[in-house]
VONUMAR-772807 format. One record per residue (C-alpha): x, y, z; residue in one letter. Coordinates in steps of 0.5 Angstrom, whole numbers, plus 500, padded with zeros to 3 digits. Each point is the difference from the previous one (the first is absolute). Layout:
<sites>
- X;Y;Z;a
...
</sites>
This chain:
<sites>
- 178;682;727;m
- 500;505;495;t
- 504;499;493;t
- 506;504;500;p
- 500;505;494;p
- 505;497;496;t
- 497;493;500;q
- 494;503;498;h
- 503;504;494;t
- 504;494;498;l
- 494;496;500;l
- 495;505;497;s
- 498;498;492;g
- 499;507;499;d
- 506;503;503;l
- 506;496;499;l
- 499;500;492;p
- 500;508;501;t
- 506;500;504;i
- 504;495;495;a
- 498;504;494;q
- 506;505;503;f
- 505;495;500;q
- 505;499;495;r
- 500;493;495;g
- 494;496;499;a
- 497;494;503;c
- 503;493;500;e
- 494;497;496;d
- 501;506;494;m
- 508;499;499;r
- 499;495;494;p
- 497;506;496;f
- 506;504;501;y
- 502;496;493;a
- 494;503;496;l
- 503;507;501;r
- 502;499;492;r
- 498;505;495;p
- 493;498;498;l
- 502;501;493;s
- 503;494;500;n
- 494;496;501;l
- 497;503;493;f
- 501;497;493;d
- 500;504;494;d
- 493;500;499;s
- 499;503;507;g
- 497;494;503;l
- 503;497;506;v
- 505;494;499;h
- 496;493;503;d
- 506;498;503;a
- 501;506;504;a
- 493;500;503;m
- 501;492;502;v
- 506;502;503;s
- 497;506;504;i
- 494;495;502;s
- 505;495;503;v
- 502;505;505;k
- 493;504;501;l
- 495;494;500;t
- 502;496;506;p
- 502;507;504;w
- 492;502;498;i
- 498;493;502;h
- 504;501;507;t
- 499;507;502;y
- 493;502;496;g
- 499;505;496;p
- 499;505;505;a
- 507;501;501;r
- 502;502;493;l
- 499;507;503;r
- 505;500;504;l
- 505;496;495;l
- 499;506;495;v
- 501;505;506;a
- 507;496;502;c
- 502;499;493;l
- 497;505;495;p
- 502;496;494;h
- 496;495;502;m
- 494;504;498;h
- 500;499;493;d
- 503;493;500;v
- 493;498;504;v
- 496;504;495;v
- 503;496;494;l
- 499;494;504;f
- 493;501;502;a
- 498;502;493;v
- 504;495;496;y
- 497;494;504;f
- 493;504;501;g
- 500;500;507;h
- 495;506;501;l
- 500;499;507;d
- 507;502;501;l
- 499;507;498;l
- 496;503;505;p
- 505;499;505;h
- 505;504;496;l
- 500;508;500;p
- 495;503;495;l
- 505;504;496;a
- 503;497;494;m
- 507;504;499;e
- 504;496;495;s
- 495;500;494;n
- 501;492;499;l
- 496;498;494;p
- 495;496;505;l
- 494;500;495;l
- 505;497;495;d
- 502;495;504;i
- 493;498;503;a
- 497;500;493;a
- 505;495;497;a
- 499;496;506;r
- 493;499;499;g
- 498;503;507;h
- 494;504;498;v
- 498;501;507;a
- 507;503;501;m
- 499;505;494;v
- 493;502;503;q
- 503;502;507;y
- 506;503;497;l
- 496;505;495;h
- 495;501;506;s
- 505;501;506;t
- 506;504;497;y
- 500;507;496;d
- 507;499;499;k
- 506;495;500;g
- 497;494;497;v
- 503;501;493;g
- 496;498;494;c
- 501;500;493;s
- 498;497;493;t
- 504;494;503;l
- 494;498;505;a
- 495;499;494;m
- 505;497;495;d
- 502;494;505;t
- 493;499;503;a
- 498;499;493;a
- 506;495;498;a
- 498;496;506;h
- 492;500;499;g
- 498;504;506;y
- 494;503;497;l
- 497;503;506;a
- 507;504;501;i
- 500;502;493;v
- 492;502;501;r
- 502;504;507;f
- 506;504;497;l
- 496;502;494;h
- 494;503;504;f
- 504;503;506;h
- 507;501;497;r
- 503;505;495;s
- 506;497;498;e
- 497;495;495;g
- 504;495;496;c
- 504;499;494;t
- 499;495;494;h
- 504;495;504;a
- 494;499;504;a
- 496;497;494;m
- 507;497;497;d
- 501;496;506;q
- 493;498;502;a
- 500;497;493;a
- 506;497;501;s
- 497;496;506;h
- 494;499;497;g
- 495;504;504;y
- 495;502;495;a
- 495;503;506;d
- 506;505;501;v
- 501;502;493;l
- 492;501;499;a
- 500;505;506;f
- 506;504;498;l
- 497;500;493;d
- 494;502;502;a
- 502;506;505;h
- 507;502;498;r
- 503;503;494;n
- 508;497;500;e
- 498;494;496;g
- 505;495;499;a
- 506;500;496;s
- 501;495;494;p
- 504;495;504;m
- 493;499;504;a
- 498;495;494;m
- 507;496;500;g
- 500;500;508;l
- 493;496;500;a
- 502;496;494;a
- 507;498;503;t
- 497;498;506;h
- 494;496;497;g
- 495;505;503;h
- 494;499;495;l
- 495;503;504;n
- 504;507;501;a
- 502;499;492;l
- 493;499;498;a
- 498;507;504;y
- 505;504;497;l
- 498;497;493;h
- 492;502;502;d
- 502;507;503;a
- 504;501;493;a
- 494;498;496;v
- 495;505;504;r
- 505;506;499;r
- 500;498;493;g
- 508;499;501;d
- 502;496;494;s
- 508;501;501;r
- 504;494;499;r
- 503;497;506;w
- 505;497;497;g
- 503;493;498;t
- 504;500;507;y
- 493;498;504;v
- 499;494;496;m
- 507;498;500;d
- 501;501;508;y
- 494;496;501;a
- 502;494;495;a
- 507;500;503;i
- 497;499;507;e
- 495;495;498;g
- 494;503;501;h
- 496;497;494;l
- 493;503;503;d
- 503;507;499;v
- 503;498;493;v
- 493;498;498;q
- 497;506;503;f
- 504;505;496;l
- 500;496;494;h
- 492;500;500;l
- 499;507;502;h
- 507;504;498;r
- 502;497;493;p
- 503;506;498;a
- 505;500;505;d
- 502;493;499;g
- 507;497;502;c
- 507;499;497;s
- 505;495;499;v
- 502;501;508;n
- 493;496;502;a
- 502;493;497;l
- 507;501;501;n
- 499;501;507;g
- 495;495;501;a
- 504;495;497;a
- 506;502;504;t
- 496;499;506;r
- 498;493;498;g
- 492;502;500;n
- 498;495;494;l
- 493;502;501;e
- 501;507;499;m
- 505;499;494;v
- 495;495;497;r
- 494;506;500;w
- 504;505;498;l
- 502;496;494;h
- 493;498;498;m
- 497;507;501;h
- 505;505;499;r
- 504;502;494;t
- 506;503;503;e
- 504;494;500;g
- 507;500;504;c
- 507;500;498;t
- 506;495;501;t
- 500;503;508;s
- 494;495;501;a
- 504;493;499;m
- 506;503;503;d
- 497;502;506;g
- 496;494;501;a
- 507;496;499;a
- 503;504;505;r
- 495;499;505;f
- 499;492;498;g
- 493;501;498;h
- 500;494;495;l
- 493;499;499;h
- 500;508;498;v
- 506;498;495;l
- 496;494;497;a
- 494;504;499;f
- 503;506;496;l
- 504;495;496;h
- 494;497;498;a
- 496;506;499;h
- 504;506;498;r
- 506;501;495;n
- 504;506;504;e
- 505;494;503;g
- 506;502;505;c
- 507;502;500;t
- 506;497;502;a
- 498;504;507;e
- 495;494;501;a
- 505;494;500;l
- 505;505;504;k
- 496;502;505;s
- 497;493;501;a
- 507;497;501;a
- 502;506;505;r
- 493;498;504;h
- 501;493;500;d
- 494;498;497;h
- 501;493;497;v
- 494;499;497;d
- 500;506;496;v
- 507;499;498;v
- 498;493;497;t
- 494;503;497;w
- 503;506;496;l
- 506;495;498;l
- 495;495;497;e
- 495;506;497;k
- 505;505;497;k
- 506;498;496;r
- 506;501;504;p
- 505;506;498;v
- 507;498;502;h
- 502;507;503;d
- 493;500;504;h
- 501;494;503;v
- 507;502;502;l
- 497;506;503;d
- 495;496;504;a
- 506;495;502;l
- 504;506;503;r
- 494;502;504;q
- 498;493;504;s
- 503;496;505;k
- 495;495;500;h
- 503;493;498;p
- 493;498;497;q
- 500;506;496;i
- 507;500;498;m
- 500;493;498;f
- 494;502;495;k
- 503;506;497;l
- 507;496;499;r
- 496;495;496;q
- 497;505;496;a
- 506;504;499;l
- 503;494;497;a
- 495;500;495;l
- 500;507;498;t
- 505;503;495;t
- 504;507;501;r
</sites>
């Protein structure tokens, strides 16, 4: 018995899809992707990169679909829903799914910043593939090398330098310094001429990256660059608690020094080790902000050290802020060590609702005169 032509046609894996493509609408399994027909510009942030949350949202829909139907069905998906072409491409590039791109039409028409995205995500194979496969439509800018450098992706930085012409900005070295990637700094310094901004040293110091800071210093010495970095570099390192960085700067860049902000900030953060070191090795000293800040955050051990070794003292703000933040031990100490002033005690009393503090302040108030 011969198979009827209609049955033969409907059972043909080659003919039925050809017929179906002339029908209106989309396949049932593709209906969830109608919701992704929003402007692609909504997926991007101000820097030009895609929002992580947006890509996760796309992945929630697309990943299980690909696992169920296979990547070969992507070509039909983009034929039925043309807007899905760019969505799938973004998904593949963002997550590094190199195996998906061959299943999509070769032409890239929308000029999405795909190389920028792949570089920022650290997908070196994707960067190489996009560069070698597409002659247009894979937007690349200085953002590619800048973000690759910021994340320490040296292989991508090297590839972009040797194979692309977009280059980078000083943000590449600045962000490499900020995140401590001395190897990236060394490559950029040797092969590029954009250089770093004055903020690079401060960023490295703030985040405690001694290796990056040491490289920047050594590079300046090699160039014969004797310009000062400024006191803010050691200030930031001290405030953030990076004693090894402070000691390096003290030894190798004595002319830059620091300001009173270093000791003030270390005291406010409660870093007694830093406070002690700065007191013993630096001459900038501090202001009343040191004790005021320590009192505000309840750092009694720092208060005791400053009281014993320095003479800047504190202001009425010390007692008031300690009372406001319920630091009973600090309030008690201040009342014992500092002669209470009536108006200051009264101001502190107005700041607190802590029973023990209110009791101590009322006792002190009774012993003071206007």
